[in-house]
C-alpha positions in Angstrom: 80.1 57.5 24.8 79.9 53.7 24.8 83.3 51.6 23.7 82.6 50.1 20.5 84.3 46.4 20.6 85.4 46.2 16.7 87.2 43.3 14.8 89.3 42.7 12.4 87.5 43.2 9.6 86.1 46.1 10.7 83.2 44.7 11.2 80.7 44.6 15.1 78.0 42.4 16.4 74.5 44.1 16.6 72.4 43.9 19.6 68.9 43.9 20.6 68.5 46.1 23.3 64.6 46.6 23.4 61.3 46.1 21.5 59.9 49.1 20.7 56.3 48.2 19.0 54.4 44.9 17.4 52.8 44.4 14.2 51.4 42.1 12.5 52.4 42.1 8.8 49.0 40.0 6.3 49.5 38.2 3.6 47.0 36.9 1.3 47.8 33.2 3.4 49.0 34.2 6.6 49.7 37.1 9.4 53.9 37.1 9.9 54.3 38.8 13.7 56.2 41.5 13.3 58.7 43.5 16.1 60.1 47.1 15.7 63.5 47.0 17.2 66.1 49.2 18.5 69.4 48.3 18.3 72.6 48.8 21.0 74.4 51.7 19.5 71.7 53.3 18.0 68.5 55.4 18.1 65.1 55.3 18.5 64.5 56.8 15.0 67.0 54.1 13.8 64.9 51.3 14.6 63.8 48.9 12.5 61.2 46.2 11.7 62.1 42.5 12.0 60.7 38.9 12.0 58.8 37.8 15.3 60.2 34.5 15.4 63.5 35.2 14.1 64.3 37.9 16.9 63.0 34.8 19.6 65.6 33.3 18.1 68.3 35.7 18.2 67.7 36.7 20.8 65.3 35.0 23.9 66.2 37.0 26.3 63.8 40.4 25.3 60.7 38.2 25.2 61.5 36.4 29.0 
């Protein structure tokens, strides 16, 4: 088990570990790049879909 740093208010910071897959969400007039992200302290089964542009801002290390 990994140690988890918990703040005084019982919250902790989530960190993206890796991108598992990519896809595009298509609306009427635009395409939104999406990434399925595995988070630290979570398994692949708990991965979530996030907007690629938001990940690039918060976690640029995933794209280098």
